[in-house]
PATIGU-349245 format. One record per atom (N, C-alpha, C, O, CB): atom name; x, y, z; residue in one letter. Coordinates in steps of 0.1 Angstrom, whole numbers. Glycine has a CB too. Example, Ala and Ser with C-alpha at 12.3 -4.5 7.8 and 13.67 -1.06 7.14 Angstrom:
BEGIN
atomo,c1,c2,c3,residuo
N,132,-57,78,A .
CA,123,-45,78,A .
C,132,-33,78,A .
O,142,-33,85,A .
CB,113,-45,90,A .
N,128,-22,71,S .
CA,137,-11,71,S .
C,129,0,79,S .
O,134,11,80,S .
CB,141,-6,57,S .
This chain:
BEGIN
atomo,c1,c2,c3,residuo
N,394,728,942,M .
CA,403,736,934,M .
C,417,737,941,M .
O,417,737,954,M .
CB,397,750,931,M .
N,427,738,934,N .
CA,440,741,940,N .
C,440,753,948,N .
O,435,763,944,N .
CB,451,742,929,N .
N,446,753,961,P .
CA,445,764,969,P .
C,452,776,964,P .
O,447,788,967,P .
CB,451,761,982,P .
N,462,775,956,T .
CA,468,786,950,T .
C,460,793,940,T .
O,459,805,939,T .
CB,481,783,943,T .
N,453,784,932,L .
CA,443,790,921,L .
C,432,797,929,L .
O,427,807,924,L .
CB,438,779,912,L .
N,427,791,940,E .
CA,416,797,947,E .
C,420,811,951,E .
O,412,820,950,E .
CB,413,789,958,E .
N,432,812,957,R .
CA,436,826,962,R .
C,437,835,950,R .
O,434,847,950,R .
CB,450,825,969,R .
N,442,830,938,L .
CA,444,838,927,L .
C,431,844,922,L .
O,430,856,919,L .
CB,450,830,916,L .
N,420,836,922,F .
CA,407,840,917,F .
C,400,849,928,F .
O,393,859,924,F .
CB,398,828,914,F .
N,403,846,940,R .
CA,397,854,951,R .
C,403,867,954,R .
O,396,877,956,R .
CB,396,846,963,R .
N,417,867,953,L .
CA,424,879,958,L .
C,432,886,946,L .
O,438,897,949,L .
CB,434,876,968,L .
N,433,880,934,S .
CA,440,885,923,S .
C,455,879,923,S .
O,459,874,934,S .
CB,440,900,923,S .
N,461,881,912,A .
CA,475,876,911,A .
C,485,883,921,A .
O,495,878,924,A .
CB,481,878,896,A .
N,481,895,925,R .
CA,490,903,933,R .
C,492,896,947,R .
O,501,899,955,R .
CB,485,917,935,R .
N,483,887,951,A .
CA,483,880,963,A .
C,493,868,964,A .
O,496,863,974,A .
CB,469,875,966,A .
N,498,864,952,L .
CA,506,853,951,L .
C,521,857,952,L .
O,525,868,948,L .
CB,504,844,938,L .
N,529,848,957,S .
CA,544,849,958,S .
C,549,847,944,S .
O,542,843,935,S .
CB,550,840,968,S .
N,562,851,942,D .
CA,569,848,929,D .
C,569,834,926,D .
O,566,830,914,D .
CB,584,853,930,D .
N,572,825,936,S .
CA,572,811,933,S .
C,559,806,929,S .
O,558,797,921,S .
CB,578,803,944,S .
N,548,811,935,E .
CA,534,806,932,E .
C,530,811,918,E .
O,524,803,911,E .
CB,525,812,943,E .
N,534,823,915,L .
CA,531,828,901,L .
C,538,819,891,L .
O,532,815,881,L .
CB,536,842,900,L .
N,550,815,893,L .
CA,558,807,883,L .
C,551,793,883,L .
O,550,787,872,L .
CB,573,806,887,L .
N,546,788,894,A .
CA,540,775,895,A .
C,527,774,887,A .
O,524,765,879,A .
CB,537,771,910,A .
N,520,786,888,V .
CA,507,787,880,V .
C,510,788,865,V .
O,504,781,857,V .
CB,498,799,885,V .
N,520,796,862,L .
CA,523,798,848,L .
C,528,785,841,L .
O,524,782,830,L .
CB,533,808,847,L .
N,537,777,848,L .
CA,543,766,843,L .
C,537,753,846,L .
O,540,743,839,L .
CB,556,766,848,L .
N,527,753,855,D .
CA,520,741,860,D .
C,530,731,866,D .
O,529,719,864,D .
CB,513,734,848,D .
N,539,737,873,T .
CA,550,729,880,T .
C,557,738,891,T .
O,557,750,889,T .
CB,561,723,869,T .
N,561,732,901,D .
CA,568,740,912,D .
C,583,738,910,D .
O,590,740,920,D .
CB,564,736,926,D .
N,588,733,898,A .
CA,602,731,896,A .
C,611,743,898,A .
O,623,741,902,A .
CB,604,727,882,A .
N,606,755,897,L .
CA,613,767,898,L .
C,610,774,911,L .
O,611,786,912,L .
CB,611,776,887,L .
N,605,766,921,A .
CA,600,773,934,A .
C,611,779,942,A .
O,609,788,950,A .
CB,593,762,943,A .
N,624,775,940,D .
CA,635,780,947,D .
C,642,791,939,D .
O,652,797,944,D .
CB,646,769,951,D .
N,637,794,927,E .
CA,645,804,919,E .
C,640,818,923,E .
O,628,821,924,E .
CB,642,802,904,E .
N,650,828,924,D .
CA,647,842,925,D .
C,642,847,912,D .
O,648,844,902,D .
CB,658,850,929,D .
N,631,856,913,L .
CA,625,861,901,L .
C,634,869,892,L .
O,634,868,880,L .
CB,613,869,905,L .
N,643,877,899,R .
CA,652,885,892,R .
C,662,876,884,R .
O,667,879,873,R .
CB,659,896,901,R .
N,666,865,891,A .
CA,676,856,884,A .
C,669,850,873,A .
O,675,848,862,A .
CB,681,845,894,A .
N,656,846,874,V .
CA,649,840,863,V .
C,649,850,851,V .
O,651,846,839,V .
CB,634,837,867,V .
N,646,863,853,Q .
CA,645,873,843,Q .
C,659,875,836,Q .
O,660,877,824,Q .
CB,640,886,848,Q .
N,670,873,843,R .
CA,683,875,838,R .
C,689,863,831,R .
O,699,865,823,R .
CB,692,879,848,R .
N,683,851,833,T .
CA,688,839,827,T .
C,688,840,812,T .
O,678,843,806,T .
CB,680,827,832,T .
N,699,837,804,P .
CA,698,836,790,P .
C,688,827,785,P .
O,685,817,791,P .
CB,711,833,784,P .
N,683,830,773,V .
CA,672,822,767,V .
C,676,807,765,V .
O,669,798,768,V .
CB,669,827,753,V .
N,689,805,760,E .
CA,693,792,757,E .
C,694,783,770,E .
O,692,771,769,E .
CB,707,793,751,E .
N,696,789,781,D .
CA,697,782,794,D .
C,683,776,797,D .
O,682,764,801,D .
CB,701,791,806,D .
N,672,784,794,W .
CA,659,779,797,W .
C,655,767,787,W .
O,648,758,791,W .
CB,649,790,796,W .
N,659,769,775,L .
CA,657,759,765,L .
C,663,745,768,L .
O,657,735,764,L .
CB,661,763,752,L .
N,674,746,776,D .
CA,681,733,779,D .
C,679,729,793,D .
O,686,720,798,D .
CB,696,734,777,D .
N,670,736,801,D .
CA,668,733,815,D .
C,661,720,816,D .
O,650,719,811,D .
CB,661,744,822,D .
N,667,710,823,P .
CA,661,697,824,P .
C,648,696,833,P .
O,641,687,833,P .
CB,670,687,829,P .
N,646,708,840,R .
CA,635,708,849,R .
C,621,711,842,R .
O,610,709,847,R .
CB,637,718,861,R .
N,623,717,830,L .
CA,612,721,822,L .
C,610,714,809,L .
O,620,710,803,L .
CB,613,736,820,L .
N,599,712,805,S .
CA,596,706,792,S .
C,597,718,781,S .
O,597,730,785,S .
CB,582,700,792,S .
N,599,715,769,P .
CA,599,725,759,P .
C,587,735,759,P .
O,589,747,757,P .
CB,601,719,745,P .
N,575,729,762,H .
CA,563,737,763,H .
C,564,746,775,H .
O,560,758,774,H .
CB,551,729,763,H .
N,569,742,786,Q .
CA,570,751,798,Q .
C,581,761,796,Q .
O,579,772,801,Q .
CB,573,742,810,Q .
N,591,758,789,S .
CA,602,768,786,S .
C,597,779,777,S .
O,600,790,779,S .
CB,614,761,779,S .
N,588,774,767,A .
CA,583,784,758,A .
C,573,793,765,A .
O,573,806,763,A .
CB,576,777,746,A .
N,565,788,775,R .
CA,556,796,782,R .
C,563,807,791,R .
O,559,818,792,R .
CB,547,787,791,R .
N,574,802,797,L .
CA,582,812,805,L .
C,588,823,796,L .
O,588,834,800,L .
CB,593,804,812,L .
N,594,819,785,L .
CA,600,829,776,L .
C,590,839,771,L .
O,593,851,770,L .
CB,608,823,764,L .
N,578,834,768,V .
CA,568,843,763,V .
C,563,853,774,V .
O,561,864,771,V .
CB,555,835,757,V .
N,562,848,786,A .
CA,558,856,797,A .
C,568,867,800,A .
O,564,878,803,A .
CB,556,847,809,A .
N,581,863,800,L .
CA,591,873,802,L .
C,591,884,791,L .
O,593,896,794,L .
CB,605,866,803,L .
N,589,880,779,E .
CA,589,889,768,E .
C,577,899,769,E .
O,578,911,766,E .
CB,589,882,755,E .
N,565,893,772,L .
CA,553,901,774,L .
C,556,912,785,L .
O,552,923,783,L .
CB,542,893,778,L .
N,562,907,796,G .
CA,565,917,807,G .
C,573,928,802,G .
O,571,940,806,G .
CB,572,910,818,G .
N,584,925,794,R .
CA,593,935,789,R .
C,586,945,780,R .
O,587,957,781,R .
CB,605,928,782,R .
N,578,939,771,R .
CA,570,948,762,R .
C,560,956,768,R .
O,558,967,763,R .
CB,563,941,751,R .
N,555,952,779,S .
CA,545,960,786,S .
C,550,973,791,S .
O,543,983,794,S .
CB,538,952,797,S .
N,564,974,794,L .
CA,570,986,798,L .
C,572,996,787,L .
O,575,1008,790,L .
CB,582,983,804,L .
N,571,992,775,Q .
CA,573,1001,764,Q .
C,561,1009,761,Q .
O,550,1003,758,Q .
CB,579,994,752,Q .
N,562,1022,761,Q .
CA,550,1030,759,Q .
C,548,1032,744,Q .
O,558,1037,737,Q .
CB,552,1044,766,Q .
N,536,1029,739,P .
CA,534,1031,725,P .
C,535,1045,721,P .
O,531,1054,728,P .
CB,521,1025,721,P .
N,542,1047,710,E .
CA,545,1061,705,E .
C,537,1064,692,E .
O,538,1056,683,E .
CB,560,1064,702,E .
N,528,1074,692,R .
CA,521,1077,680,R .
C,531,1085,670,R .
O,529,1084,658,R .
CB,509,1086,683,R .
N,541,1091,675,K .
CA,551,1098,667,K .
C,564,1095,674,K .
O,565,1092,685,K .
CB,548,1114,664,K .
N,576,1098,667,P .
CA,589,1096,673,P .
C,590,1105,685,P .
O,586,1117,685,P .
CB,600,1099,664,P .
N,597,1100,696,P .
CA,597,1108,708,P .
C,609,1119,706,P .
O,618,1117,698,P .
CB,599,1100,721,P .
N,608,1129,715,R .
CA,619,1138,715,R .
C,627,1136,728,R .
O,621,1135,739,R .
CB,614,1153,715,R .
N,640,1133,727,L .
CA,648,1130,739,L .
C,656,1142,743,L .
O,667,1143,739,L .
CB,658,1118,736,L .
N,649,1151,750,R .
CA,655,1163,754,R .
C,665,1163,766,R .
O,674,1171,767,R .
CB,645,1173,757,R .
N,662,1153,775,T .
CA,670,1152,787,T .
C,675,1138,789,T .
O,670,1129,782,T .
CB,662,1156,799,T .
N,685,1135,797,P .
CA,689,1122,800,P .
C,678,1113,806,P .
O,677,1101,803,P .
CB,700,1122,810,P .
N,669,1119,813,A .
CA,657,1112,819,A .
C,648,1107,807,A .
O,642,1096,808,A .
CB,649,1122,829,A .
N,646,1116,797,D .
CA,638,1112,786,D .
C,645,1100,779,D .
O,638,1090,775,D .
CB,637,1124,775,D .
N,658,1100,777,T .
CA,665,1089,771,T .
C,664,1076,779,T .
O,661,1066,773,T .
CB,679,1093,769,T .
N,665,1077,792,H .
CA,664,1065,800,H .
C,650,1059,799,H .
O,649,1047,798,H .
CB,667,1069,815,H .
N,640,1067,800,A .
CA,626,1063,799,A .
C,624,1055,786,A .
O,616,1046,786,A .
CB,617,1075,801,A .
N,630,1060,775,F .
CA,628,1053,763,F .
C,635,1040,762,F .
O,630,1030,756,F .
CB,633,1062,752,F .
N,648,1040,767,I .
CA,657,1028,765,I .
C,655,1018,775,I .
O,659,1006,773,I .
CB,671,1032,764,I .
N,650,1021,787,R .
CA,650,1011,798,R .
C,643,998,794,R .
O,649,987,798,R .
CB,642,1017,810,R .
N,632,997,788,P .
CA,626,984,784,P .
C,635,975,776,P .
O,634,963,776,P .
CB,613,987,778,P .
N,644,982,767,H .
CA,652,974,759,H .
C,664,968,766,H .
O,670,958,761,H .
CB,657,982,747,H .
N,668,973,777,L .
CA,680,969,785,L .
C,676,961,798,L .
O,685,956,805,L .
CB,689,980,788,L .
N,663,961,801,L .
CA,659,955,814,L .
C,663,940,815,L .
O,660,932,806,L .
CB,643,957,816,L .
N,669,937,827,H .
CA,673,923,830,H .
C,682,916,821,H .
O,682,904,821,H .
CB,660,915,831,H .
N,689,923,813,L .
CA,700,917,804,L .
C,711,912,812,L .
O,716,918,822,L .
CB,704,927,793,L .
N,716,899,809,A .
CA,727,894,816,A .
C,740,897,808,A .
O,751,892,812,A .
CB,726,879,818,A .
N,739,905,797,H .
CA,751,908,790,H .
C,751,923,786,H .
O,740,929,787,H .
CB,752,899,777,H .
N,762,928,783,E .
CA,762,943,779,E .
C,758,944,764,E .
O,761,936,756,E .
CB,777,949,781,E .
N,751,956,762,E .
CA,747,959,749,E .
C,749,974,747,E .
O,747,982,756,E .
CB,732,956,745,E .
N,754,979,735,M .
CA,756,992,732,M .
C,745,996,722,M .
O,743,990,712,M .
CB,769,995,726,M .
N,738,1007,726,H .
CA,727,1012,716,H .
C,730,1026,712,H .
O,736,1034,719,H .
CB,713,1011,724,H .
N,726,1029,700,V .
CA,728,1042,694,V .
C,714,1049,691,V .
O,706,1043,685,V .
CB,736,1042,681,V .
N,712,1061,697,L .
CA,699,1068,694,L .
C,703,1080,685,L .
O,711,1089,689,L .
CB,692,1073,707,L .
N,698,1080,673,C .
CA,702,1091,663,C .
C,691,1102,664,C .
O,679,1099,663,C .
CB,703,1085,648,C .
N,696,1114,666,L .
CA,687,1125,668,L .
C,688,1135,656,L .
O,698,1137,650,L .
CB,690,1132,681,L .
N,676,1141,654,G .
CA,675,1152,644,G .
C,673,1165,650,G .
O,676,1167,662,G .
CB,665,1149,634,G .
N,668,1175,643,P .
CA,665,1188,649,P .
C,655,1186,661,P .
O,646,1178,662,P .
CB,658,1198,638,P .
N,657,1195,671,S .
CA,649,1195,683,S .
C,649,1181,691,S .
O,639,1178,697,S .
CB,634,1198,680,S .
N,660,1174,689,N .
CA,662,1161,696,N .
C,652,1150,693,N .
O,649,1142,701,N .
CB,662,1163,710,N .
N,647,1151,681,L .
CA,637,1141,676,L .
C,644,1128,673,L .
O,654,1129,666,L .
CB,629,1146,663,L .
N,639,1117,678,L .
CA,645,1104,675,L .
C,643,1100,661,L .
O,631,1099,657,L .
CB,640,1093,685,L .
N,654,1098,654,L .
CA,652,1094,640,L .
C,654,1079,638,L .
O,647,1073,630,L .
CB,663,1102,631,L .
N,663,1074,646,R .
CA,666,1059,645,R .
C,672,1054,658,R .
O,679,1061,665,R .
CB,677,1056,633,R .
N,669,1041,661,H .
CA,675,1035,672,H .
C,680,1021,668,H .
O,673,1013,662,H .
CB,665,1034,683,H .
N,693,1019,672,R .
CA,699,1006,668,R .
C,708,1001,679,R .
O,715,1008,686,R .
CB,708,1009,655,R .
N,707,988,681,C .
CA,717,981,690,C .
C,729,977,681,C .
O,727,970,671,C .
CB,711,968,697,C .
N,741,983,684,V .
CA,752,981,676,V .
C,763,972,681,V .
O,773,969,674,V .
CB,757,995,673,V .
N,761,967,693,A .
CA,771,957,698,A .
C,764,950,710,A .
O,756,955,717,A .
CB,784,964,703,A .
N,768,937,711,R .
CA,764,928,722,R .
C,777,921,727,R .
O,786,917,719,R .
CB,753,917,717,R .
N,779,921,740,G .
CA,791,915,746,G .
C,788,905,757,G .
O,778,897,756,G .
CB,799,926,752,G .
N,797,904,766,S .
CA,795,895,777,S .
C,790,902,790,S .
O,784,913,789,S .
CB,809,888,781,S .
N,791,896,801,A .
CA,785,902,813,A .
C,794,914,818,A .
O,790,922,826,A .
CB,784,891,825,A .
N,807,914,813,T .
CA,816,925,818,T .
C,822,934,808,T .
O,828,944,812,T .
CB,827,919,824,T .
N,820,932,796,H .
CA,825,941,785,H .
C,817,939,772,H .
O,810,930,770,H .
CB,841,940,783,H .
N,820,949,763,C .
CA,813,949,750,C .
C,823,956,741,C .
O,827,967,743,C .
CB,799,956,751,C .
N,826,949,729,V .
CA,835,955,720,V .
C,827,964,710,V .
O,817,959,704,V .
CB,843,944,712,V .
N,831,976,708,V .
CA,823,985,699,V .
C,831,989,688,V .
O,843,994,690,V .
CB,818,997,707,V .
N,826,988,676,D .
CA,833,993,663,D .
C,828,1007,660,D .
O,816,1008,657,D .
CB,830,983,652,D .
N,836,1016,659,P .
CA,831,1030,657,P .
C,823,1031,643,P .
O,814,1039,642,P .
CB,843,1040,656,P .
N,827,1022,634,R .
CA,819,1022,621,R .
C,805,1018,624,R .
O,796,1024,618,R .
CB,825,1012,610,R .
N,802,1009,633,D .
CA,789,1005,636,D .
C,781,1016,643,D .
O,769,1017,641,D .
CB,789,993,644,D .
N,788,1024,651,V .
CA,782,1034,659,V .
C,777,1045,649,V .
O,765,1050,651,V .
CB,792,1040,669,V .
N,785,1049,640,F .
CA,781,1060,631,F .
C,773,1056,619,F .
O,767,1065,613,F .
CB,793,1068,627,F .
N,773,1044,615,A .
CA,765,1040,603,A .
C,751,1044,603,A .
O,745,1049,594,A .
CB,766,1025,602,A .
N,744,1040,615,P .
CA,729,1044,615,P .
C,727,1059,615,P .
O,717,1064,610,P .
CB,722,1037,626,P .
N,736,1066,621,A .
CA,735,1081,622,A .
C,737,1087,609,A .
O,730,1097,605,A .
CB,745,1086,633,A .
N,746,1082,601,L .
CA,749,1087,587,L .
C,737,1084,578,L .
O,733,1092,570,L .
CB,762,1081,581,L .
N,732,1071,580,A .
CA,720,1067,571,A .
C,708,1076,575,A .
O,700,1079,566,A .
CB,717,1052,574,A .
N,706,1080,587,A .
CA,695,1088,591,A .
C,697,1103,589,A .
O,688,1111,591,A .
CB,692,1085,605,A .
N,709,1106,585,R .
CA,713,1121,584,R .
C,711,1128,597,R .
O,706,1139,597,R .
CB,705,1128,572,R .
N,714,1121,608,A .
CA,713,1126,621,A .
C,723,1138,624,A .
O,735,1138,618,A .
CB,715,1115,631,A .
N,719,1147,632,T .
CA,728,1158,636,T .
C,735,1155,649,T .
O,745,1162,652,T .
CB,721,1171,636,T .
N,730,1145,657,A .
CA,735,1142,670,A .
C,732,1128,673,A .
O,723,1122,666,A .
CB,731,1151,681,A .
N,739,1122,682,L .
CA,736,1109,687,L .
C,738,1107,702,L .
O,746,1115,708,L .
CB,744,1099,680,L .
N,731,1098,708,V .
CA,733,1094,722,V .
C,736,1080,723,V .
O,730,1072,717,V .
CB,720,1097,730,V .
N,747,1077,730,L .
CA,751,1063,732,L .
C,745,1058,746,L .
O,744,1066,755,L .
CB,766,1062,733,L .
N,741,1046,746,V .
CA,735,1040,758,V .
C,740,1026,759,V .
O,740,1018,750,V .
CB,720,1040,758,V .
N,746,1022,771,H .
CA,749,1008,773,H .
C,746,1005,788,H .
O,745,1013,797,H .
CB,764,1005,770,H .
N,744,992,790,N .
CA,740,987,804,N .
C,752,981,811,N .
O,762,976,805,N .
CB,729,977,803,N .
N,751,980,823,H .
CA,760,973,832,H .
C,753,962,839,H .
O,745,965,849,H .
CB,767,982,842,H .
N,754,949,835,P .
CA,747,939,842,P .
C,749,938,856,P .
O,741,932,863,P .
CB,749,926,835,P .
N,761,942,861,S .
CA,764,942,876,S .
C,754,950,884,S .
O,752,948,896,S .
CB,777,947,878,S .
N,747,960,877,G .
CA,738,968,884,G .
C,743,982,888,G .
O,735,991,891,G .
CB,733,962,896,G .
N,757,984,887,D .
CA,763,996,891,D .
C,766,1004,878,D .
O,774,999,870,D .
CB,777,994,899,D .
N,760,1015,876,P .
CA,761,1022,864,P .
C,773,1032,863,P .
O,774,1040,854,P .
CB,750,1029,861,P .
N,781,1032,873,T .
CA,793,1041,873,T .
C,802,1038,861,T .
O,807,1027,860,T .
CB,802,1039,887,T .
N,804,1048,852,P .
CA,813,1046,841,P .
C,827,1041,844,P .
O,833,1047,853,P .
CB,813,1058,832,P .
N,832,1031,837,S .
CA,846,1027,839,S .
C,855,1036,831,S .
O,850,1044,823,S .
CB,848,1012,834,S .
N,868,1035,834,S .
CA,878,1043,826,S .
C,877,1040,812,S .
O,879,1049,803,S .
CB,892,1041,831,S .
N,874,1027,808,H .
CA,873,1023,795,H .
C,861,1030,789,H .
O,861,1035,777,H .
CB,873,1008,793,H .
N,850,1030,795,D .
CA,837,1037,790,D .
C,840,1051,787,D .
O,837,1056,776,D .
CB,825,1036,801,D .
N,847,1058,796,V .
CA,850,1072,794,V .
C,860,1074,782,V .
O,858,1083,774,V .
CB,856,1078,806,V .
N,870,1066,781,A .
CA,880,1067,770,A .
C,873,1064,757,A .
O,875,1072,747,A .
CB,891,1058,772,A .
N,865,1054,756,L .
CA,858,1051,744,L .
C,848,1063,740,L .
O,848,1067,728,L .
CB,849,1038,746,L .
N,841,1068,749,T .
CA,832,1079,746,T .
C,839,1091,741,T .
O,834,1097,731,T .
CB,824,1083,758,T .
N,851,1095,746,R .
CA,858,1106,742,R .
C,864,1103,727,R .
O,864,1112,719,R .
CB,869,1109,751,R .
N,868,1091,725,Q .
CA,872,1087,711,Q .
C,861,1089,701,Q .
O,863,1094,690,Q .
CB,878,1073,711,Q .
N,849,1084,705,L .
CA,838,1085,696,L .
C,833,1100,694,L .
O,829,1104,683,L .
CB,826,1076,702,L .
N,835,1107,705,R .
CA,831,1122,704,R .
C,840,1128,693,R .
O,836,1136,685,R .
CB,832,1129,718,R .
N,853,1125,693,E .
CA,863,1131,683,E .
C,859,1126,669,E .
O,860,1133,659,E .
CB,878,1128,687,E .
N,856,1113,668,A .
CA,852,1108,655,A .
C,840,1115,650,A .
O,839,1117,638,A .
CB,850,1093,656,A .
N,830,1117,658,G .
CA,818,1124,654,G .
C,820,1138,649,G .
O,813,1143,641,G .
CB,808,1124,666,G .
N,830,1145,655,R .
CA,833,1158,651,R .
C,837,1159,637,R .
O,833,1168,629,R .
CB,843,1165,659,R .
N,845,1149,632,A .
CA,850,1148,619,A .
C,838,1146,609,A .
O,839,1149,597,A .
CB,860,1137,617,A .
N,827,1140,614,L .
CA,816,1137,605,L .
C,805,1147,607,L .
O,794,1146,601,L .
CB,811,1123,608,L .
N,808,1157,615,C .
CA,797,1167,618,C .
C,785,1161,625,C .
O,774,1165,623,C .
CB,792,1175,606,C .
N,788,1151,634,I .
CA,777,1145,642,I .
C,781,1147,656,I .
O,791,1142,660,I .
CB,774,1129,639,I .
N,773,1154,664,R .
CA,776,1156,678,R .
C,772,1145,687,R .
O,761,1139,685,R .
CB,769,1169,683,R .
N,781,1141,695,L .
CA,779,1131,706,L .
C,773,1138,718,L .
O,780,1144,726,L .
CB,792,1123,709,L .
N,759,1138,719,A .
CA,752,1146,729,A .
C,753,1140,743,A .
O,753,1148,752,A .
CB,738,1147,725,A .
N,754,1127,745,D .
CA,755,1121,758,D .
C,758,1106,757,D .
O,757,1100,746,D .
CB,742,1124,766,D .
N,762,1100,768,H .
CA,764,1086,769,H .
C,758,1082,782,H .
O,764,1086,793,H .
CB,778,1082,767,H .
N,747,1074,782,L .
CA,741,1070,794,L .
C,745,1055,797,L .
O,746,1047,788,L .
CB,725,1071,793,L .
N,749,1053,810,V .
CA,752,1039,815,V .
C,741,1035,824,V .
O,738,1042,834,V .
CB,767,1038,822,V .
N,734,1024,821,V .
CA,722,1020,828,V .
C,725,1008,837,V .
O,731,998,832,V .
CB,712,1017,819,V .
N,721,1009,850,G .
CA,723,998,859,G .
C,709,993,863,G .
O,699,995,856,G .
CB,731,1002,872,G .
N,708,986,875,D .
CA,695,981,879,D .
C,686,991,884,D .
O,675,992,878,D .
CB,697,971,891,D .
N,690,999,894,A .
CA,681,1009,900,A .
C,686,1023,898,A .
O,679,1033,902,A .
CB,679,1007,915,A .
N,697,1025,890,T .
CA,702,1038,888,T .
C,707,1040,874,T .
O,709,1030,867,T .
CB,713,1041,898,T .
N,710,1052,870,W .
CA,717,1054,857,W .
C,725,1066,858,W .
O,723,1074,867,W .
CB,707,1055,846,W .
N,735,1067,849,C .
CA,745,1078,849,C .
C,745,1085,836,C .
O,747,1078,826,C .
CB,758,1072,853,C .
N,745,1098,835,S .
CA,747,1105,823,S .
C,761,1111,823,S .
O,764,1119,832,S .
CB,736,1116,822,S .
N,769,1107,813,M .
CA,783,1112,813,M .
C,783,1127,810,M .
O,792,1134,814,M .
CB,791,1105,802,M .
N,773,1132,803,L .
CA,772,1146,801,L .
C,770,1154,814,L .
O,777,1164,817,L .
CB,761,1149,791,L .
N,760,1150,822,A .
CA,757,1156,835,A .
C,769,1155,844,A .
O,771,1164,852,A .
CB,746,1150,841,A .
N,776,1144,843,A .
CA,788,1142,852,A .
C,800,1149,848,A .
O,810,1149,855,A .
CB,792,1127,853,A .
N,800,1155,836,G .
CA,811,1163,831,G .
C,821,1154,825,G .
O,833,1159,824,G .
CB,818,1171,843,G .
N,819,1142,822,L .
CA,829,1133,817,L .
C,831,1134,802,L .
O,841,1128,798,L .
CB,825,1120,821,L .
N,823,1141,795,L .
CA,825,1142,780,L .
C,835,1153,777,L .
O,842,1152,768,L .
CB,812,1146,773,L .
N,836,1164,786,D .
CA,844,1175,782,D .
C,855,1178,791,D .
O,864,1187,788,D .
CB,836,1187,780,D .
N,856,1172,803,S .
CA,866,1175,813,S .
C,875,1163,816,S .
O,869,1152,819,S .
CB,859,1182,825,S .
N,887,1164,817,E .
CA,896,1153,821,E .
C,895,1151,836,E .
O,897,1140,841,E .
CB,910,1155,817,E .
N,891,1162,843,S .
CA,891,1162,858,S .
C,876,1164,862,S .
O,873,1174,867,S .
CB,900,1172,865,S .
N,868,1154,858,A .
CA,853,1157,861,A .
C,849,1153,875,A .
O,856,1147,882,A .
CB,845,1149,851,A .
N,838,1158,879,A .
CA,832,1155,892,A .
C,828,1141,892,A .
O,825,1135,882,A .
CB,821,1165,896,A .
N,826,1136,905,P .
CA,821,1122,905,P .
C,808,1120,898,P .
O,800,1129,899,P .
CB,820,1117,919,P .
N,806,1109,891,P .
CA,793,1106,884,P .
C,781,1108,893,P .
O,781,1104,904,P .
CB,793,1093,877,P .
N,770,1114,887,Q .
CA,758,1115,895,Q .
C,749,1103,890,Q .
O,746,1102,878,Q .
CB,751,1128,892,Q .
N,745,1095,900,L .
CA,737,1083,897,L .
C,722,1087,899,L .
O,718,1092,910,L .
CB,741,1071,905,L .
N,714,1085,889,M .
CA,700,1089,890,M .
C,691,1077,892,M .
O,695,1066,887,M .
CB,695,1097,877,M .
N,680,1079,899,E .
CA,671,1068,901,E .
C,665,1064,888,E .
O,662,1071,879,E .
CB,660,1072,910,E .
N,663,1050,887,A .
CA,658,1044,874,A .
C,645,1049,871,A .
O,641,1048,859,A .
CB,659,1030,875,A .
N,637,1054,880,R .
CA,623,1059,876,R .
C,623,1073,874,R .
O,613,1080,874,R .
CB,613,1056,887,R .
N,635,1078,871,C .
CA,637,1092,866,C .
C,634,1103,877,C .
O,629,1113,874,C .
CB,628,1094,854,C .
N,637,1099,890,T .
CA,635,1109,900,T .
C,644,1121,897,T .
O,656,1120,893,T .
CB,639,1103,914,T .
N,638,1133,898,P .
CA,646,1145,893,P .
C,658,1149,901,P .
O,667,1154,895,P .
CB,638,1157,892,P .
N,659,1145,914,S .
CA,670,1149,922,S .
C,681,1138,923,S .
O,677,1127,926,S .
CB,666,1154,936,S .
N,694,1141,919,P .
CA,704,1131,919,P .
C,709,1127,933,P .
O,707,1135,942,P .
CB,715,1135,911,P .
N,714,1116,934,R .
CA,721,1112,947,R .
C,735,1107,944,R .
O,737,1100,934,R .
CB,712,1102,955,R .
N,743,1109,953,R .
CA,757,1104,952,R .
C,760,1092,959,R .
O,754,1089,969,R .
CB,767,1115,956,R .
N,769,1084,953,R .
CA,774,1072,961,R .
C,787,1075,968,R .
O,792,1067,974,R .
CB,775,1061,951,R .
């Protein structure tokens, strides 16, 4: 028996390195030098065109990555209540994990912060995302939401809001007031941390305190950079 498979059956998959796991999955060591995080971030179309892999091997890899992403999503018997930024991050993290491009998501809330609707309203590049306010408020109006939370990711891994992020958020907050829809928060998600603009004071104050970056596993105590 292959030594790698022997260790797999004897010690479990946890005993194998990233490259060994990929080799078992794909039945080839063509990706032995690839970093697992880089593999997860690589766009789908790149794997479909990768000359090192057959179409069947590419399909195996994409299915494995998607299964890993879905395994992080907790099944909900009823819509969750997103009472805190940590609640919001726990819900949205699987949707943004390992993306190589920016996405803007809208979480539409009803009474008692019950999640009524979740929509991805914009996809961009690795450095920016163009957001149309009509796309932001359309799902909230359709769901008759009383509030919404914006969430977008920074593929760089640093969730510190940019000046453009803050300006856009304040513009959308004003637009929401005209529609009687409250902008409750805007979360920026990075690799290991996340930032709540509400907690950082960036929604209501022009001279806000430095953003508080929270641990991605929702550690209750903030740390500053």
